[in-house]
Structures are given as C-alpha cells and as structure tokens.
C-alpha positions in Angstrom: 102.7 95.5 47.3 104.0 97.8 50.1 107.6 97.2 51.1 107.7 95.6 54.6 109.1 97.8 57.4 112.7 97.3 58.4 113.2 96.7 62.2 116.5 96.5 64.0 116.3 94.3 67.1 119.0 94.0 69.8 118.4 91.3 72.4 120.9 88.9 73.9 118.3 86.5 75.5 117.7 83.8 73.0 114.2 82.8 74.2 112.9 86.3 74.2 114.5 87.1 70.8 113.0 84.0 69.2 109.5 84.8 70.5 109.7 88.5 69.3 111.2 87.5 65.9 108.5 85.0 65.2 105.7 87.5 66.2 107.1 90.4 64.2 107.8 88.4 61.1 104.3 87.0 61.3 103.1 90.6 61.2 105.0 91.2 58.0 108.0 93.1 59.4 111.5 92.6 58.0 113.6 92.1 61.2 117.3 92.1 61.6 118.4 90.7 65.0 121.7 91.2 66.8 122.5 89.5 70.1 125.2 92.1 70.7 126.7 95.2 69.0 128.6 93.7 66.1 132.4 93.9 65.9 132.1 95.6 62.5 130.1 98.5 64.1 127.6 100.6 62.2 129.0 99.5 58.9 128.2 95.8 59.6 124.7 96.8 60.7 124.2 98.7 57.5 125.3 95.8 55.4 122.7 93.5 57.0 119.8 95.9 56.5 117.9 95.4 53.2 116.5 98.9 53.3 116.4 102.0 55.5 115.6 101.3 59.1 112.0 102.1 60.2 112.2 101.1 63.9 114.7 100.0 66.5 113.9 97.7 69.5 116.7 97.8 71.9 117.4 95.9 75.2 119.3 98.0 77.7 121.4 95.2 79.3 123.4 94.0 76.4 126.9 92.4 76.5 129.6 94.8 75.5 128.0 98.1 74.6 124.8 98.7 76.6 121.5 99.8 75.1 122.2 103.5 75.9 125.5 103.6 74.0 124.1 101.6 71.1 121.2 104.0 70.8 123.4 107.0 70.7 125.6 105.5 68.0 122.6 104.5 65.9 121.2 108.0 66.2 124.5 109.6 65.3 125.6 107.4 62.4 122.7 105.4 61.0 119.1 106.4 61.8 117.1 109.0 60.1 115.6 111.6 62.4 112.1 110.2 62.2 113.1 106.6 63.2 111.8 105.8 66.7 113.7 103.7 69.3 111.8 101.4 71.7 113.8 100.3 74.8 113.1 97.1 76.7 114.3 96.3 80.2 113.5 94.1 83.1 113.5 97.1 85.5 113.1 100.8 84.8 113.9 103.0 87.8 113.8 106.8 87.7 117.4 107.0 86.6 116.9 104.4 83.9 114.0 106.3 82.5 116.0 109.6 82.4 119.0 107.9 80.8 116.7 106.3 78.1 115.1 109.7 77.5 118.5 111.4 77.1 119.9 108.6 74.9 117.1 109.4 72.4 114.5 106.7 73.2 110.9 107.4 72.3 109.2 104.7 74.5 110.0 101.6 76.5 108.4 98.3 77.6 109.0 96.4 80.8 110.2 92.8 80.5 108.9 90.1 80.3 107.4 91.5 77.1 103.8 91.2 76.3 103.8 90.4 72.6 100.3 91.8 71.9 101.3 95.1 73.5 104.5 95.2 71.4 102.7 94.5 68.2 100.1 97.2 68.9 102.7 99.8 70.0 105.0 99.6 66.9 102.7 101.2 64.2 101.5 103.8 66.7 105.1 104.7 67.7 106.2 105.0 64.1 103.3 107.2 63.2 103.8 109.4 66.3 107.5 109.9 65.7 106.8 111.1 62.1 104.2 113.5 63.4 106.7 114.9 66.0 109.3 115.4 63.4 106.9 117.2 61.1 105.6 119.4 63.9 109.1 120.2 65.0 110.1 121.3 61.5 107.0 123.5 61.2 107.7 125.0 64.7 111.3 125.6 63.8 110.4 127.4 60.6 107.8 129.5 62.3 110.2 130.5 65.1 112.8 131.6 62.5 110.3 133.8 60.8 108.5 135.1 63.9 111.3 135.7 66.5 114.7 137.3 66.8 116.9 136.9 69.9 115.1 138.8 72.7 116.7 141.2 75.0 116.6 140.7 78.8 114.4 143.8 79.2 111.8 142.6 76.8 111.8 139.2 78.4 111.2 140.6 81.9 108.4 142.7 80.4 106.9 139.4 79.1 107.1 137.9 82.6 105.2 140.9 84.0 102.5 140.6 81.3 102.3 136.9 82.0 101.5 137.6 85.6 98.6 139.7 84.5 97.3 137.4 81.9 97.2 134.2 83.9 94.8 135.8 86.4 92.2 135.3 83.6 92.9 131.6 83.3 89.6 129.7 83.9 91.0 126.1 83.9 94.2 124.1 83.5 93.9 123.9 79.7 93.7 127.7 79.4 96.6 128.1 81.9 98.8 125.7 79.9 98.3 127.6 76.7 99.2 130.9 78.4 102.3 129.4 79.8 103.5 127.9 76.5 102.9 131.3 74.8 105.1 133.0 77.5 107.9 130.4 77.3 108.0 130.6 73.5 109.0 134.3 73.8 112.3 132.9 75.2 112.6 130.7 72.1 112.2 127.6 74.3 110.2 124.4 73.9 108.3 123.2 76.9 106.1 120.5 78.4 103.9 121.0 81.5 102.7 118.3 83.9 100.1 119.3 86.6 100.1 116.8 89.5 97.0 117.9 91.5 95.0 115.0 90.0 95.4 111.3 89.3 96.4 110.7 86.7 98.6 113.8 86.2 97.6 116.3 83.5 100.1 116.3 80.6 100.5 119.2 78.2 103.0 119.8 75.5 103.5 123.0 73.5 103.3 121.1 70.1 100.3 119.1 71.2 102.1 115.8 70.8 102.3 113.2 73.6 105.1 110.9 74.7 104.6 108.4 77.5 108.4 108.2 78.2 108.6 112.0 78.5 105.7 112.0 81.0 107.5 109.2 83.1 110.7 111.3 82.9 109.0 114.4 84.2 107.3 112.5 87.1 110.7 110.9 88.0 112.4 114.3 88.0 110.0 115.7 90.6 112.0 113.9 93.3 115.3 115.6 92.2 114.6 119.1 93.6 113.3 122.4 92.4 115.6 122.6 89.4 117.1 119.4 87.8 119.2 119.5 84.7 120.0 116.6 82.4 122.0 117.6 79.3 119.8 120.0 77.4 116.7 119.1 79.5 115.9 121.2 82.5 113.1 120.4 84.9 111.4 123.0 87.1 109.3 121.4 89.8 106.9 123.2 92.1 104.1 122.1 94.5 101.5 121.5 91.9 103.4 121.1 88.6 106.6 120.5 86.8 107.8 122.2 83.6 110.3 120.6 81.3 112.4 122.9 79.0 113.5 120.6 76.1 116.1 122.8 74.5 118.1 124.8 77.1 121.2 126.5 75.6 123.7 124.4 77.5 126.6 125.6 75.2 126.0 129.2 76.2 126.7 129.3 79.9 125.7 133.0 80.5 122.5 132.6 78.6 121.7 129.4 80.3 122.1 131.0 83.8 120.0 134.0 82.8 117.2 131.8 81.4 117.1 129.6 84.6 116.6 132.8 86.7 114.0 134.2 84.5 112.1 131.0 84.2 112.0 130.6 88.0 110.6 134.1 88.1 108.0 133.3 85.4 106.9 130.0 87.0 106.6 131.4 90.6 103.2 132.8 89.6 101.9 129.5 88.1 101.6 127.6 91.4 99.4 130.5 92.9 97.1 130.4 89.9 96.8 126.6 90.0 95.8 126.9 93.6 93.2 129.5 92.6 91.8 127.3 89.9 91.5 124.4 92.3 89.6 126.6 94.8 87.3 127.8 92.0 86.6 124.3 90.8 86.0 123.0 94.3 83.6 126.0 94.9 81.7 125.1 91.7 81.3 121.6 92.9 80.1 122.9 96.3 77.6 125.2 94.6 76.1 122.2 92.7 75.9 120.1 95.9 74.2 123.0 97.8 71.7 123.6 95.0 70.7 119.9 94.9 70.4 119.8 98.7 68.4 123.0 98.9 66.0 121.6 96.2 65.4 118.4 98.2 64.9 120.3 101.5 62.5 122.8 99.9 60.4 120.0 98.6 60.3 118.4 102.0 59.1 121.6 103.6 56.3 121.9 101.0 55.3 118.2 101.6 55.1 118.8 105.4 52.9 121.9 104.9 50.5 120.0 102.6 50.3 117.0 104.8 49.7 119.1 108.0 46.8 121.0 106.3 45.2 117.9 105.1 45.6 116.0 108.4 44.4 118.9 110.5 41.3 119.4 108.4 40.4 115.7 108.4 40.9 115.4 112.2 38.8 118.5 113.0 36.0 117.1 110.8 36.1 113.8 112.6 35.8 115.5 116.0 33.0 117.8 114.8 31.0 114.9 113.4 31.5 112.9 116.6 30.2 115.7 118.7 27.2 116.3 116.6 26.3 112.6 116.3 26.8 112.0 120.0 24.5 114.8 121.1 21.8 113.5 118.7 22.2 110.0 120.0 22.2 110.8 123.7 18.8 112.5 123.3 17.2 109.2 122.3 18.3 107.3 125.4 16.0 109.2 127.9 18.9 109.7 130.3 18.6 111.6 133.4 20.0 115.2 133.1 22.8 114.4 135.5 23.8 111.2 133.5 23.7 113.1 130.3 25.9 115.9 131.6 28.4 113.3 132.9 28.5 111.4 129.6 29.0 114.7 127.7 31.7 115.8 130.0 33.6 112.5 129.6 33.2 112.8 125.8 34.4 116.4 125.7 37.4 115.6 127.8 38.3 112.8 125.4 38.0 115.2 122.4 40.0 117.9 124.2 42.8 115.4 124.8 42.6 114.4 121.1 42.9 118.0 120.0 45.9 118.5 122.4 47.6 115.5 120.7 46.9 117.0 117.3 48.2 120.4 118.3 51.4 118.8 119.8 51.9 116.8 116.5 51.4 120.0 114.5 53.8 121.9 116.7 56.4 119.1 116.3 56.0 119.3 112.5 56.2 123.1 112.6 59.5 122.8 114.6 60.9 120.4 112.0 59.9 122.7 109.2 61.5 125.7 111.0 64.7 123.7 111.4 64.7 122.8 107.6 64.0 126.4 106.7 66.9 127.6 108.9 69.1 125.0 107.1 67.9 126.3 103.7 68.7 129.9 104.8 72.2 128.8 105.9 72.8 126.9 102.6 71.7 130.0 100.7 74.2 132.2 102.8 77.0 129.7 102.2 76.5 129.6 98.5 77.2 133.3 98.3 
C-alpha cells in the first residue's frame, strides 16, 4: 500500500481545524495539527511527524509567530525544496499576497474555506511544485553549460537585436517567447503578464503556472514603474508587467546596471503590443467587412433579378390589355367618337401605370446605386 502523505496544518480556530482535519483524514492524509508554533520549535514539529512532510497548510493570523514567520522557519530548517506551502487567510490584500509570495508560499485560499476546493487543490499543488523544482533544476543545469557572465557591451547588443526581432512578432505568444529569450541572455528568470484583455494573459519562461504569482504581479502594477521586493523586481508598463524572479540583490552594482538595461529592453515591448493589438483589430474588421460586403452584394443581385422579372410581367399585362381591349371594342358597334374617347381613357390609364412602374424601378435603381457605393467604400476601407 502507498504511504499516506504527511500534511502539516497550522490553524488556531478550533472549528475550522476540526472540519479540515476530518476532511483530510477521510481523504487518507496523515495530518499533524498545531494551534500555534510549538515552544519546542522545529525540533518539536519534527518529533511529531511520522515521515517527511509533503504539504504545509498555514493560517496567516496565528498567535505568537504569524504564518509568514512560520513559513520562513519551515523553509529554512525543515521542508524539502519540493514541499508546497498553502496559506489560508480571512482577507488577502495586495500587500498580504506579496508577503505570502516572498515568504515562500505557493498558493492561498480565502477563509471561510471551501473544503471541496481544498481537497481538489492539494494533489494538484503537490504535483505542480514537483514539476517546478524539476524544471528549475533542468534550467539551472542548462544555464551553467550554455552561458558565462555576459559583458555590458554584449548585453546592449542583445537589446538592439531584440528591438529588431520583436518587429516580427505576430501575436502575444510569439512576443512572450522572444522576450524570454532576450532576458535569458542576462541570466535572469522572468514572468510576463499582458493586461490588454480580461483575464490577463500569463506567461512564464519555464511554462509553469502559479496563481499566487499571477496575483502578486497584478497587485504590483499599482506600485509604480519599478517595484522591488527582495529578489523580485516588477517592471510595469501600460500593457504589461514583467517579473524578474532572481535579481542579484547582493551585488548592488550589477543590480543597478540590470535595472537600467531591462528598462531599455522593455521600452520596445509596449510599442509592439500596441502594434499587435492594431493588427488583430484590423483582422477582425476585415472579417466583418467581408461578411457585410457579401450580404450587400447578394442584395444587389436580388434587386436586379426582381426588377427584371417584375418589369417583364408588368409590360406583358399592359400589352395583353391593349390588344384585348381593341378587339373587344370592335364588337360593340360604338360610334367612332365614342370609341376614340374610350381608347383615350384606356391609354391614359396605361400611361399612368407605366409611369408608376418607371418610378418604382427608378427607386430600386437608386437603392441599388446606394448599396453599390457602400460596397465600393467597404472595399476601399479594407485596403
């Protein structure tokens, strides 16, 4: 049988703790609960754990040490790198999210907890964390083999090449990949969030996703053009924000140079995003124009066909009436003056009928001309 997963659970509210403990143990998890950080510290926690910890669920507002401090201690002294931490809190403001992210949290849930959501999130979070660690190890090994420390001159050359390359970006996916390639030349790890749509478009250079990271980036947009939090630096522009996840905060000179160079690099991204937006809007416009033109062209064709059929039928009726009337009048032995008068009245009526027909046809012709002019204008606009 598989060994049950070991969960560390920190929660001071007894009712909440009892509900979570019952649910997780029913799911087969081995749960060790603490209502506060123990007096014996990490050693006491280690003594209570039957096996290596697989997941930590941690309330922020704990008596004594708060959740942020507990998380940092666990990360430093107890947890393996692949172990995820899930924060819980009754309220997560922008600052709370950033603090949780910096403390090492991988995700969070708003209280009151929805047990079904918690149960579904745990295995996904554990699997995702392992994937992130594996990807980070692979990326680290690749970076050591592929790159040496780059000189400022070569980095500036990379920025100029990037300006040329991004002009070929056809969509946001393509642009994100180009940006990640450029930032990797600085030996940096990055995440891109484009905010021109709802929901925001989220890209990460290692293809992994973190809902907490996305929330942190969106929260940082209100902090100004450049916002630094420990090793994380956020660069926010009109249409996007880039998070650099490993800024060299211990090397002040290098840190300052990188901030300047990244600003120079990213200045061109906003312009390209605006260009992609215009292109996509133009493509949508072209589709709408094509559909409208097709409908109007069919309408013109229908008008022409109906006019021809109507005109021919009407002329035939008048011609038949004139022929039949002349033949019938001859049988009534009318006086010549009476016959002329009757024929004159009849011809006047047919003339008025033809005038009505011509007027109707002129009106339809005018409508057709208006539609044709509209089609011509649509064709001009599409180019």
